[in-house]
C-alpha positions in Angstrom: -2.2 6.1 -21.9 -4.4 6.6 -18.8 -3.3 4.6 -15.8 -6.2 4.9 -13.4 -8.9 2.6 -12.0 -11.8 2.6 -9.6 -13.6 -0.3 -8.0 -16.2 -1.0 -5.3 -16.6 -4.0 -3.1 -19.5 -4.8 -0.8 -19.7 -7.7 1.7 -21.7 -8.4 4.8 -18.9 -6.8 6.7 -17.7 -3.8 4.7 -18.4 -1.4 1.8 -15.3 -0.1 0.1 -14.8 2.3 -2.8 -11.3 3.1 -4.2 -10.1 5.2 -7.1 -6.5 5.6 -8.1 -4.6 7.5 -10.7 -0.9 6.4 -10.9 0.0 9.6 -12.8 -1.7 12.0 -10.3 -0.1 14.7 -8.1 -0.4 13.1 -4.6 -4.0 14.3 -3.9 -5.8 12.1 -1.4 -9.2 11.8 0.1 -9.3 8.9 2.5 -12.0 7.9 5.0 -12.1 4.4 6.5 -13.4 5.3 10.0 -10.0 4.3 11.4 -7.9 7.5 11.8 -4.5 5.9 12.0 -5.2 3.8 8.9 -6.4 6.9 7.1 -3.1 8.5 7.9 -1.2 5.5 6.5 -3.2 5.4 3.3 -2.7 9.2 2.9 1.0 8.6 3.1 0.7 5.9 0.4 -1.0 8.4 -2.0 1.0 11.5 -1.2 4.4 9.9 -1.2 3.5 7.6 -4.2 2.5 10.7 -6.2 -0.9 9.1 -6.8 -4.3 10.6 -6.7 -6.1 8.3 -4.2 -9.6 8.3 -3.0 -10.8 5.7 -0.4 -14.3 5.6 1.2 -14.8 2.6 3.4 -17.4 1.7 6.0 -17.1 -1.5 8.0 -18.1 -3.3 11.2 -15.9 -1.3 13.5 -18.1 -2.3 16.4 -16.5 -5.7 16.0 -13.0 -4.4 15.3 -11.0 -2.8 12.5 -9.8 -6.0 10.9 -12.4 -6.4 8.2 -12.2 -2.7 7.2 -8.4 -2.7 7.0 -8.2 -6.0 5.1 -11.0 -5.3 2.6 -9.7 -1.8 1.8 -6.2 -3.2 1.2 -7.7 -5.9 -1.1 -9.6 -3.3 -3.2 -6.6 -1.0 -3.3 -4.4 -3.8 -4.6 -7.0 -4.7 -7.3 -7.2 -1.1 -8.4 -3.4 -0.8 -8.5 -3.1 -3.9 -10.7 -5.8 -2.6 -13.1 -4.3 0.9 -13.3 -0.8 -0.5 -13.9 -2.2 -2.5 -16.9 0.3 -4.4 -19.0 3.2 -2.4 -17.4 4.7 -1.4 -20.8 7.7 0.8 -20.2 7.7 0.8 -16.4 10.9 0.6 -14.4 9.4 -2.5 -12.6 11.9 -2.7 -9.7 12.5 -0.3 -6.8 14.1 -0.4 -3.4 15.5 1.8 -0.7 15.8 2.6 3.0 13.4 5.0 4.6 13.8 6.7 7.9 11.3 8.3 10.3 13.2 9.6 13.3 14.8 6.6 15.1 13.0 4.1 12.8 14.6 2.8 9.6 12.8 0.5 7.2 14.1 -1.2 4.0 11.6 -1.8 1.2 12.2 -3.7 -2.1 9.5 -4.5 -4.6 9.0 -5.9 -8.1 5.9 -5.4 -10.3 6.3 -9.0 -11.3 2.8 -10.2 -11.6 3.8 -12.8 -9.0 2.4 -11.9 -5.6 4.8 -12.6 -2.8 5.1 -10.8 0.5 7.8 -10.8 3.2 7.4 -8.8 6.4 10.5 -9.0 8.5 9.4 -6.4 11.1 9.7 -7.2 14.7 7.8 -4.4 16.4 8.0 -3.5 20.1 5.0 -4.4 22.1 2.5 -1.6 21.7 -1.1 -0.6 22.4 -3.4 -0.1 19.5 -3.1 3.3 17.8 -5.9 5.9 17.5 -9.6 5.7 18.2 -11.2 3.5 16.9 -8.0 1.6 17.5 -5.6 0.3 14.8 -3.9 -2.9 16.0 -0.2 -2.4 14.9 -0.1 -6.1 13.8 -2.6 -5.1 11.1 0.1 -3.1 9.2 1.5 -6.5 8.0 -1.9 -7.7 7.0 -2.7 -4.5 5.2 0.5 -4.4 3.1 0.3 -8.2 2.5 -3.2 -8.0 1.3 -2.3 -5.1 -1.0 0.7 -6.8 -2.4 -1.2 -10.1 -3.1 -4.0 -8.4 -4.9 -1.7 -6.0 -6.8 0.3 -8.9 -8.0 3.6 -7.6 -6.7 6.6 -9.0 -4.9 7.1 -6.9 -1.8 9.8 -7.2 1.0 9.6 -5.0 4.1 12.4 -5.2 6.6 13.0 -3.3 9.8 16.6 -2.1 10.1 16.0 -0.4 13.5 13.3 1.3 15.5 11.6 1.6 18.8 8.4 3.7 18.2 5.7 1.6 16.6 4.0 4.6 15.0 7.3 5.6 13.4 8.0 2.0 12.2 4.7 1.6 10.5 4.7 5.0 9.0 8.2 4.5 7.6 7.1 1.2 6.1 4.1 2.8 4.3 6.1 5.8 3.1 8.8 3.4 1.9 6.3 1.3 0.0 4.8 4.5 -1.5 8.2 5.8 -2.7 9.1 2.4 -4.2 5.8 2.1 -6.0 6.3 5.7 -7.4 9.7 4.7 -8.7 8.6 1.3 -10.0 5.6 2.6 -12.1 7.7 5.3 -13.7 7.5 4.9 -17.5 11.0 4.9 -19.1 10.4 3.4 -22.5 8.0 1.4 -24.6 9.0 -2.1 -23.8 7.8 -4.6 -21.2 10.6 -5.0 -18.7 10.8 -8.8 -18.9 12.6 -11.4 -21.0 9.2 -13.2 -21.1 7.7 -10.0 -22.7 4.9 -10.2 -20.2 4.4 -9.3 -16.6 
C-alpha cells in the first residue's frame, strides 16, 4: 500500500505544488516565499515523519494571505488523498507539546468530518519574518488544512508568551499527532460505520 499523493493548484493569486508521502522519513523541501511559513511547514513534515515537498508562488506584493491559505488547502487535499480509505490507522491522537515557555495541547481525529477549534489567545505581536507572516494566519493555515484534509482538529494554548514559540509548538504538536493517527495497526477501518 502506498500512501502518497501530489497535487497542483493554480489561481489568479497563487501557484501551488505539493507532494506528500505519509510513510516517508521526514525529508522536506519547502519554498513558499514566506520564510516563517516555510519553517512551520518544515516542522510539519519533519515531526510528522512525512516526506513533504511544497513549491508555492503567490502575490506576496499584496500580502502573504493567499499563499498561506492556498498552500494549506492543497496540503489538506493531498493529505486526504494519501490517507485513502484509512484502513488500519490508529485514527485518534492527542498530546501536549512544549516549546520553552509555550505549551500547546492538540487533539485530532481522522474522522472524515472536518471541524476545527483554535483556542489560542496569542499575545499581541508584530508579523514574523520577511516577507512577514501575520501570526493570526497560523489559525487560518491549520484550519484550512484540517477542513481540506477532512479531519477534526482541536488546538488549545495551555500557556505561553512568545508568539513564535506558541505557533511552532502548535505546528509540531499537529505534526506529531498526525504521525500517530496515520500509523497502521491492523487491517480494519477504525469505525463502527466501517467507513471514514
